[in-house]
N, C-alpha and C positions, 0 to 999 in steps of 0.2 A: 504494500500500500504506500502511496506517495503523498498522503495527506499531511503536509507540513506547513503550508502557507495558504492564506486566503486568496481567492481569485481576484484579480484587479477588476476595476470597473470596465475596462476594455482591454483587449489584447491584440497584438498584431498577428497576421497570418503565420509568421514564423514561429510564434509561441504556440499556436494551435497545432502546428505540425510537430513541434517538439513534444507537446503533451501527448499527441497520438502515439509517438514513438515510445514515450515513457510508459504509457498504458500497455503497449505491446510487451515491453520488457518486463513489466511487473506481473504479467498474466500467469506465469507458471504456478503460483501458489494461491490462486483465487479459490473462493469457497466452493466453486463448482468442480474444481479439479479433484479427481479421485486420489485417495491414498492407496496404500498397499497392505495386505495382510501379512506380508513377508518382507519387512524392511531389511535392507542389507547395509552393513557398515560401509562407510566411505573408505576407499583405499588410502593408505598412508601417503603423505606428501613426500616427494623425492627430497626436498630440502625445505622443511618448515621454517628454517631460520633465514631463508632468503628474504632480504628486506623488500623485495618487489612482490612477494606473495600477497595476494588480496586478503584482507582481513576476514572476508566471508569464508574463505577456505579454512582458516584457523578456527574461528568460532563455530562454524558449521560442523566441525569434527568433535566438539566437546559435548558429550552426552550427559554430563553431570554438572551440578552447580559448583561454584568455588566455595571453599571453606573459609569465607570471610564474612564480616559483618555486612548486613544488607545495606547496599547503597546503589542509587541510580547515578551513573557517571556519564556526563556529557549531555548532548541534546538528543531528542527523540529519534533523530535520523543520523546521529553520529556519536555513538557512545557504546556503553556496555553495562552489564548488571553484575554487581557483586552480591553474593549471599542470596541468590534467588531461591524461591520456594515454588513448589508445584501446586497448581489447583488440582485437587483430587478429581479423577476422571468421572466420578459420580458423586452427586450431592443430593440433599433433600429437594432441591428445585433447579438442578442443572445437570447437564451431561456434556462432556468434552468430546468434540469431533476431531477426525483426522489424527488419531493417536500416533500414527506412524511418523508424523512430522516432529514429535517431541517438542512442541512449541507451547506447552501449557505452563510455562514458567513465568514468574513475575516478582516484582518487589512485594513484600508482605502487604503494603498498603493497597496494591492492586488486587491481591487475592481477597483481602478483607472486603473491598468494595464490591467485587463480583459476588461473593457469598451473600452480602447484604442485599444487593440488587436482585438476585435470584428469588429471595424470599419476599422482598417488598413488591416486586413486579406482579406476584400472584394476586396481591390485593388490588392491583390495577387491571385485572382481567387477562393477564398473561400467564399461561400454565407453567412456565419454566424456561430456562435458557439452554439453548444449544450453543456452546461456546466454541468459537474458532481459534485462530492463532492469538497467542499472547506474545511471548518472547522465547528465544532459545535458552537453555540452562544458564548460560553466561551472557545472554543478550548478544549485542554486536550485530554486524551486518549478516544478512541471511543469503544462502546460496540461491534461493528462488523467492520471488515475490517482493515483499515489503521493503520499502526504503526506510520506513520508521520501525516501530516495535523493537528498538535496539536497547532501551534502558529499563525495560520491565514495567513501563507505565501505560502501555497501550493494550487494548483487547478488542477483538472482533466478536460480535454477537450476531448470530444468524437471525434473519427475519422470518424464521420458521418456528412456530410454537412447539415446545417440547411435547412429544407424545406421552401418554399416561402409562408408559412401560419403559423398561430399560432397553435401549437399542443394542443390537448385536454389534460385535466388532466389525463385521462386514458392512453393516448399515452405516456405521460411523465413518468408514473409509469410502463408501461408494454412493451413499444417497446424496441428492442435490439439495442445496438451500433453495428457498422460495424466492422467485423473481417477483418483486412487487411493483416494478415500474412498467407502465403501459408500453405497448409496442412502439408508439410514436414518440416515446420518451418525454412527453410533455406533462405527464401527470402519473399518478399511481394507477394500477389496475383495480377498478372498483370490484372486480370479482374476487380479489385477493385481500385487499386492504381492509383492515378492521379497526375498531376502537382499541383493541388490544395492542396493535402496533403503536398507536399514539400513547397508550398507557405505559408501555415498557420504555419507550424513549423518553417520555416525560419523567418517569421515575428515575431513570439514569441521570438525566440532566439536573435533577433536584438533589442528588446525593452530594453530601459534603465532599470536597476534594476533586470532584469532576471538573476538569479544565475546559474541555469542549467535546463535542460529538460530531462526527462526520457522517453525512448521509448523501445520497444522490439528490440533485436539485429538485427532482420531481417529488421526492419524499419530503424535502423541506417545504415545498409548495403545499403539499397536503397537510402537513403539520400546522402551517400558518392558517390554513382554512379551518382545521378541525380543533384548534387549541381552545377555543372559547375565550372567556374573559381572563383566565389565568395564563398570562403570556410571558412572564418574566424569564422562564426557563428556555424560551426559544432563542435567546441571545447566544446560548452555548452551542446550539445546533447549527452547524455550518455546512453549506453545500460543497461537495467536491466530486470530481470525476469518479466513476465507478460507484461502489457502495449500493448497487442495485439489490443485492441479496443479503446484505448484512449492514449493521451500523458499527461504527468504530468509536470506542470510548477511550478518552485520554484523561489521565489524572494529573494533578499538579506535582511539581517536584516535592519530595518529602522534606519536612522541616529538618534542618540541620545537615542536609546533603549539599555541602558547599560546591561540589563538583557538578551538580545537576544544573543544566542550563534551561531556564523556563522559556516558554513560548510567549511572544508578545500578546497582550490582552486583545480580546476581540473588540471590534467597534461597538459603540453604544447602540441601543435599539434592538428590536426583535429580529432584524434581518429579513423582514417580510415585505419591504417596500420595493421601490424600483430597482434597487441593487440586485434583486433576484431575477429581473428580466434578462440580464446579460446571459444567464445560463441557458435561456431558451431561444437564442439566436440560432439560425440554421448552421452557421459556421462553428458554433460551440457544440450543438447537439451532434453534428456529423462532421468533425474536423477532417480536413483532407488527409489522406494517407501520406506518409513520407514517400518521397520520390524513390528512395532506395531503402531496402529493409534495414532496420536499425541494427547496428553492430553491437554485439555483447560488450558490456562495460565491465572492466576488471574490478571496479569499485575501489574504495580506499584501502590503503595498506595499514598495518598496525601503527606505523608512525603517524598516520593521519588522524588517529583517534586520540582521545585524552591519554596522557602518560599512565594514568592509573589502570587503564585497560590492559596494559602489558602484565601488570601484577595479577589482575583477574584471570587472564589467560594462563599464566604460569602457576597459579595457585593449585594445591592439591584438590 
């Protein structure tokens, strides 16, 4: 997921082409992509100490958390996670999806928030959470998918209500999330969208410590229409490309984590005015494809991340 900045009021064609390329590059770990029942360990690197080795190759091979005090280090899209803990794969009101990815790790504050959201959302008409990607055991850049989710403070939640039974391992790896955006991408699909969707996103936005929530612009449009008189929470819900099948919750930097870099605050207002119109221009709904297929990006090296991430990577 590449949700790290707000869209400008206007954007040149070059930006839209670049965005199209970024979306293509981010696609491999989308909610719709299947996992596997038989995950294989990655082969060892020929020279893990080569300074040119992409950091994603290093962090992607760590299958356990560091034995350090919990800390979020760096920015959401350029950092790592010390002392991460795992969200249990089953809870009283949640189930973790795509277990083969091993991305159900986060800062303790994120885990606490998700456990509370799962319970509170039931009171708002949502039967339970199907939880997608959080972070890797030590955070950091990922081999596939997200540009953010690096510091253990981001979580994807499917827009599919949890069934009233425990899903099988195969279902968790292969079932698809629910597409709630209409075919023309200008609104939500009325055959799918429910008051429960509004309830779970409102509940998440109202939780203490939630910094912002990313959704497809059509979902933001529907929330603006369906929110009623209670509209303060809409300020945290921001439109961003993708997010058709899930919403992305981001929490604030934990108190005392001096190395955690906060995101600039969102603009004032509920975000439901003319600023939303930009997202429904034809050039934004259907950006032109890049003239050439995007080339894979190696991504940052360990030296590009905060110095403390080297300690996280090397910790037992």
